[in-house]
Structures are given as C-alpha cells and as structure tokens.
N, C-alpha and C positions, 0 to 999 in steps of 0.2 A: 421720289418720295418711296418711302420703302413701303416693301410689303405689310399689310396690318396685319392685326392678330386680332381674331372675329370671337363672337360672342354673339347668343344665341337669342334673349330676347329685346335687346337695346343699344343705342351707342354709348361710348362712355368717350371723356374725357381722352385716355389713355390711346383711342383709335382717333382722336382727331391730330392731336398731337404728332401721332405714327404718320396719318396719312400728308401732313404738311412738311413732312419728315424732320422733326425736330431731332428724333432720336433713331436707331435702329430698331425695329419691332419685329424682326423677324429670327423665332428665340429658336436658336440650334447652338450645337456646341462649337466653336471655333478649332477646329483640327487643324487647320494648315496657315498660315501666315503668309499673306500677299505680297511677292517683295514688287514692285513695278520695275517691268523690263525697259529696255532699251525703248527710247519713242518711237513711233509708229515714223513709216515711210510711206505707205498706202495715200496718194493724193488724189481722188477723183475728179476729173474735169464736170462743170456743170454742162448741164444738158440745155437749160432753157433758162429763160428769168421769168419766177415765178410773178403770177398779179397779187397785190396787194389785197390782202381781205380784210375787213373789220376786225378789230380785236375787244376783247371786250374789257369792258372800264376796270382799272386797276388805280386806286387810288394812292396808297403807298409808294415811297421815294424810292427808286432801285436804281445803282449804277448801270452803265449800260455798259456792256462787252464786244469786244471788236470784234468782228468777222474774223480778223483772223485767229485771235484766242478763241471761238468757238470752233471753229472748222478744224485747229491744231486739237483741243480737245475731244471732239468726235472721232477723230484719228486716232488717239492715243486711249481714248477708252475702249473701242473696239479691238486695238490690238492689245491693250491688256487682257480683255475677256478673251479675246483668242490663243491666248499663251497662259491663262490660269486655270481657265475653265477646259474640265474634260473632255466636255463634248457640246457645246453653243450651241453648237447649232441641228439638236435633234428633231428639235418640232419645224422647223422651216430650214431650208436650205440658206446654205451661203448666197450660194446665187441671189435668192430672193432678197436675203437682207442686204445685202450691197446694192440689189438695186435701189430700193425704199433709203437707202445711206448717202446713196449719190443726190438722189431729190434731196435730202434735206440738206446734205453740204451744200451745193446750188443754192437752196433758201436762205443761208446764210451769208448774205450777201450785204447785208446792213447791219449796224447794231442795232443789238436787242437786250432788255434787262434778263436779270438770270431767271426770273418768272416765263419769259415765255420764251428762251433756252432750255428751260425742262419742257416745257410744253413740248416742244419738237422733238426731244431726246428720250423722254421714259417713255412712248407708248412705241419707239421702237424697240428699248429694250428690253420691255415688257412684253412686246410679242416674242420674242426669245423660246419662251413659256417655261422660265424656270422660276421658281416664283422667291429661289435669296439671290436671285442674280437681279439688281435694279438698280438705278439713281436716287436721289434724295436730295432736296434744299440742303442748303450750307445754313445752319442755325442763326446767325443775324439775320439770314434773309426771311426765316421763318418767324424771328421777333418779331418783323416790322410787318408779317403779314398777320400775326395773331393780334398786334396794335392798330393797325391802319385799313384791313379791308372789313366787304360786310359779308356777311354768308347768311343763307338759305338755308332757316333754322328747322331744317328738316331731314328725319331719317327714313329712309325706303325700302320698301323689301319688296324685291321682284317673287310671284308666284308663277310660274310659268310667263306667259304673255302679259300679265297683268302686276300691277305693281300698288301696293299699299303703305300709306304712312304708318310708321311704327311707333314713330315721335316726335311729338310736334313741341318744339319750343319756344314760339311765336304767343303771340298776346291775343290771335286769334281765337278764342274758343271752337268755332265752328268747323274748324279744322280739325278733326280727333283722331285719333290713332284708330285705324281699322276703315279710314276712308280710302277707297280706290282713285289713286289719281291717275289721271288721261292724258295731261299736257300741262307744262310751265311757258309762262309768256309765248302761247301760241304754237310751242315744239313738239310734239308727240313724245310719250314717256319711253316709247321703244328709242327714238335715235338719241332722246339723254342717256337712256342707257348704255348705246351701243356706245356714245362716247367718255362715258363713266368709264366704262371698263378697259379702255386704252390706259388708264391711270390705275386700276387695280384688276387685272383682268381673273381673279377669282373669288369667287362670291358672286350673291345676287342682292347683295344691300347697296345702295348709293349714300352717300356721307355728306354734310356739308361743306370738306373741303375741296371735293370732288363738284359738286354744283358748281363752288367758286370757281373751279379752272374752267369752267364750261360757260359759267355765262357773265366772271368777275365780277363786282361789288354792286348791287343794286339795290336804292332804297327802299324797292317793291318789286312783287314777284306776284305774277298772276296763277292764278290754279285753277284748273278745270277737274273736277271731283264727279263721283258716282258716291253719295252717301248711302250706308249700308242699307239694303230694303228698299234701295230707291231707284227707278230707272231714269229719271229725270237731270240732266247734267244739270251743276251748280257752280258758279263762278265765284271764287275770294281770293281777296287779299293777303296776303305776308310779306309783313317790310322785313328787308335784311338786317341785318343783327350780329355787331361785333361781336371777337370772340370770347372778349371778359362777358360780356353780357348773356352769351350761350353758356359760359361756361359757369357761370353761376344759377341760369334756367339750368343746365344737367345736373347742378347737384343738390336740387330737388326733387331728382327721379331713383330710389332706391334701388332700380336697375344699375346707375351708375358707378355707383361707389365697385371699389375694386372688389373681383371676388377672390376669396381665401384661396391660396392654393391647392389645399385638401382639406376636405370633409368626408366625416364620417355617421353615416345614421342608422337604426336597427329598423327592421322590421319582424319584430316578435314571434308574430301568428304565421309567419312565411318562413321562419326560421333563415329571415334574410339577412342582408345588408346592405348598404349601396355607400358606395366609396370613390366620392367624385373627386378628380383630378384633374386642376385648371390649369397647370402646366409640369414642368417637369425640371423650372428653376430652382422655389423656393420652398420644396418641401423635404432636402435631407431630416429634418429634426422631427418633420409631423409623422414618417411612415411608420417608427414601430411602435408609436401610441394607438395608432389607428390600428394597428393589428393585434395588439396586445387585448383592446377591446374588441375587437370581431372573435378575438379568441373566448375572449370573457363569457360575450353574449352567444355563446356554442352556434355559431353563422351556419349551415349547409350551404347556401348557395350564397355568393357573393358577386351584386352586379356594380360594375366598376364602369363611371360614366365620366367619357372624355369629349363630349361632347363639343365643349369648350376650351379644348386643350391646345394650347396654342403652339405647344414644344418645348423644348429647353436640352438641357445636358444627357446625354446619351448614360455616363456614370449613375444617375437618379431611377432613371428606365432599368439599369441591371439593380437599384437596390429593391425597387419594386417586385421587378421578377426572381429576387430570392426570396419572394413573401408565398411567390405562386408556384413554384416548381422548387425540384431539386433535380430536374432531369438537365442537363448541357442543352443548351439553344444559339442561335446564330440569331443577328439584328439584320444579315443578309446575307448573300449567299457570296458575291462578287461584289467590289467596288473600284473604282478608276480613277486615277488621278492622270493632271497632266504628263504628258512627255519630257522628260528631263531637259530642262532651258528653255521651254515654252517652243520645241520644236514642232513649227506647224504643219511642216510632212509628217512627222512620226505617229504613230496609233498612241492613244493615253496608254500609259501602263496601267493592267489588270492583276488584280491579288483576290486570290480566292480570304472569302471573310472565317477569321475562324469559330468554336465554338466557346462560349464561356459558359464557366461551371458557378453555378449559383454559390453565394454564401453560406452556411449554415447561420440556421437564427432558431432562435427560442420559440415562433411564434408563427410557424408556418400555417398558410391555408391549405386545404388537400379536399374542397368540397368542390362543387362545380360553380365554374366563372361564364357569368354573361356581362360581356362589354357592350356600352353604348355609343354608337360612335355618331359621327352627324358632317354636315358641309361644314362646320368652323372647328374640326377636328384636323389638325396639320402639324409638318414638318414631325419631331419625335413622339406626338401625339399618333400621326400615322404610322412611326416605325413600329412602336408599343403594340399597337391593334394588327401589325402585320408579324409580328412575333406570335402575338398569342393565336392567328389566327392559322398562319401557317404551320405552328407546330400542334396543333389540333388541339389548345389546351382552353379557348373559350369558345360560347357562342356568340357570334356577332349581329348586334341587332340595331335598327335607325336607317339612317339616309346615308347615302354615298357622298365622301367626301369629294371636297372640291379639287385638293390637290391630287397628283398620282402619289400611288404608294412605294413604284421607285423612281425614285428623283436624287436630290443635289443637293448639298450644305456645304457645311465646312468654312461659313464666311468668317471674316475679321468683323468685331465688335469693338470698336466703331470702326465706320468704314473709313475709306481712304479718300483722299482729293483729288481731282484733276489738275494738272498744274498750273493753267491758264486763266482757267475761271473759276477755281473753288468748287465744283459740282462736285457731292459725296457721290461716292458708288462704291456695288459691294457685290462679289461675286463667290460663284462657288468654287469649293477648290476640289472636291471629292464627289461622285457619283454612285449609286448603290442600287443594285439590284434585290430585291425585297427575297427573306430566306428560302422561299421554295422554289427561284431560281427562273421564275416567269419574269420577263422583262416584258410586259402586256403594254407596259404605259399606259395602265388604266388607273382611275380613284380604288380606293377600296370601296368593296361591293360587300353590306353586312349576311349573313345567311338569311336572317327575315328583315324584309325592308319593309319600314314603317313610317311614314309621312308624318312631319308636323306643319300642319298649315301656318298660315298668319294668325290666323282667327284663334287656333288653339292657343297659339301664344299670349295674345292678347287676353285671353278667356283663362289662362293659366292653365289650362291641361298640358298632360304629359302623357301622351299616347306612344312615345315610347318607354317609357317606364311602366305604366300600365302592360303594354306587351310584355316585360319581361317577369313581371310579377305576375302574369296569367302562366308565361309558360311555369313558371316555380310552382305553383299551383297544383299546373297539371304534372308538373314530374318531367317536363319535356327539357 
C-alpha cells in the first residue's frame, strides 16, 4: 500500500485508490533506477509456533501464496532495501527490525492470500519511518478488492486523542460530519487508530481502506458517538459499502473532485495575492501566467499555500523559485546514496549539494512572501518550504508537517515487483539533509504555529490564511 497523498478537508477517490495500492501515490522525482540485486541469503530460523488468530472476513477470491514464496520474498525485499536505500535503519535499528522480521518469517508457515501477506509485511516496512519506502498490493488484487469487498463509508480525523467523522457516505444521516467517534464494533477508537497507523504511519486521518484492513468486509458497523454539544453517548449502525457505491457517493461531494494543481487569487485591499500550489507535477504551463497576473495586480505580499501539496518534480520547484529570487539557493546541504554495488559493510556515499542559479524571468516577484504549510504538506512540498525557510525568503505560517524535512526519496515509478509473490515495493534511492545543514530528523516547524481544527474545516473557516492576512495588515 503506497503512502498516500493527503488533502485538508475530506477524502478523495485518489486517496482510496492509493491506499488500496492501485498506483504509486508518492509524488517524488525519480532520480535513480532501482536494479534488483542478487537474491538474499538471510534465512532466519523460526523460534516459535504462533497461535492462530481470527482473521477479518474477506469476500473476494484471492489465490494463495505458498510459505516458500512468501518467505523468499520477505528476505528478498529486505535485501533489496538494504542494498538500495542509503540509510534504511535511521529510525529503527537493524537488530530491532530483524527481530520483528524473524517473527513474521516464523508466522509464514502456511499458505496465505496476498491480502494477508501484505498485512504482515506492510507494517514492518512502514516501521522504517521512510514515507517513500513501502509495499503495495498488485493491481490485479486491488481490482478484486474494489469489486468484491465492503468498506466502512467514513473518513475520520484524529484531533489529539479525539476522533471526528469528517465525511459520511452511508445512508445513515444521523452520523453527521463533526460527530465524535468513540468506538466501532465495541473497539475503542484509539485502538483502531493505532492499527490504522501501521498501514499509513503519517497523518491523523483514517480512510475506508484502513478500516477494511482492520475489520474486513462487514455488512454492518456499530458506531458509538457523541453528537456535537451533547454528553450522552449514542449508538448508530451504518452498512458496509462496495467501492463502486462509495465512489458514486463520494462524487456528490465537491471536496472530492481533483484539486487544481495551481491557482491564484488577489486580495486588492491588502495588495496581496494567494498562490495555491497543490503539487509540483502538473504546474509547468501554469507558473508564468500566474506570475504575469501577480505583477499586473501589483501584489506586494504574496501568500503561497502548500498545505495540500503532495510533492512532485524538483525541476518544477526550481521553476517556481526562479520567480521568487535571483539569489542562488540550495535544495539540500548534503545528499546520500547507497554504497557502490550495495556493499552493506560500506558507508553511504555523501555528496555536497550545489547551489542552483535561478533563471531570469520577465515577471519576478520581489515583495514579501508568506508560506502556508501543514500536516498535509509532503515530499517536495516540504523541500520547497525548506528552501524558503532556510534561505530566509519567506515567513512560514500554519501547522508542523507530518513528514520530516531531512528525508529520503528518488523512488522509481511505477514500483517493482517481488519475484515470487508479485507484491509491489518502492524504495528510496537517495536521502537529503535540509539546506541549512541541520540533520534534526524533525518535521517542518512554521515560524507562526496556527492550528486548524476539525470544526474549523467543517465550518469553512481558515485561521491560517486569516493569520497571514492579519500579519500583512500589521506590516509584519
């Protein structure tokens, strides 16, 4: 399951497809191709016989994988990660990961479906803490999932230790967006969220595919909720929904239509403009027209919103930067690639990142820049923010990012398949240290932290944008 591209207000069809592994949804620039190395020789010895546990109800027909194929590919997967990724064990030690890996190896002692194999492997790979290194269901398996399984038709947003329904696609109108969700089928929401994060470690939202991986396909789900402004708990039932029905329901919500890659709006009274960049994949032809309009509007204060930016190509980041500065800048201070030939005993190759010279444009912006960031800023969206922050080119406003600033990327798209099971995998090929050279392994922290609550989102309020406009009015 590929790590998903996030949005602020509600789930989208793209998110559902990404979570199911239909396509690679990490938006990064392919930098190096991954060449599968020789097969692994690591063969852990089973240390125990696990006690069988009940599995969620699965409706689709999925071929069984043999224990030999799964064990081989589990070893092969980590051999390829270790010989491709510059630093796979930066978050967890190899010893810790190997212990968990041996446990999974021991559990693969009987035939399983691809779904069950994925559910064992994905949490372990995700525990490495690299949002660009993960596994995904093959397309043919995803196709069966979308045609056969039943999903809980809710999107849930965590806010601290509380969970709120942000989208309800069921026919039960009593479960309104904004209700606090306490339990599902008598399981506390914090337990559910803990399991959901093993499939999507970043972010605070729970989407229908994550519920399905936890509960399986159920005809009915029992929800214990608190309605807004009330103290008495209530119980409602919502029916499981096929993907096609969920898709049709989602299409009625305007928030689920694809966001435009780049938009611009003016605030004439403030001599300000709002440039929203939702990705760095599809904006090449949109950048200059936007800055032509910015110049015509005599904008002195430019607000750039990357709160829903999932990343993209570094070349398009550079194109935007050329309109914002004429001073050379760095995307990173250092980068790391795997040692030559995947030599596990050798250190990763370290190279200093060079400065980039912006190209000359007829429509430069040289006023003050305010950058809006948030938990749904990812990949090269964070890279863009790091350039502006570390080169003192912008004031950052909003919430901290879920992903870290100094991270890894450069995956191949589409991903590669493991040889015996066909499970898809993605692996970073290069890691970066932010432009200021601080390898703090932390998220992007804005200069002004402004929280947007679930209640703000549902009411259509935007305290982050309001804060930026207020700073402009004050001349700060």
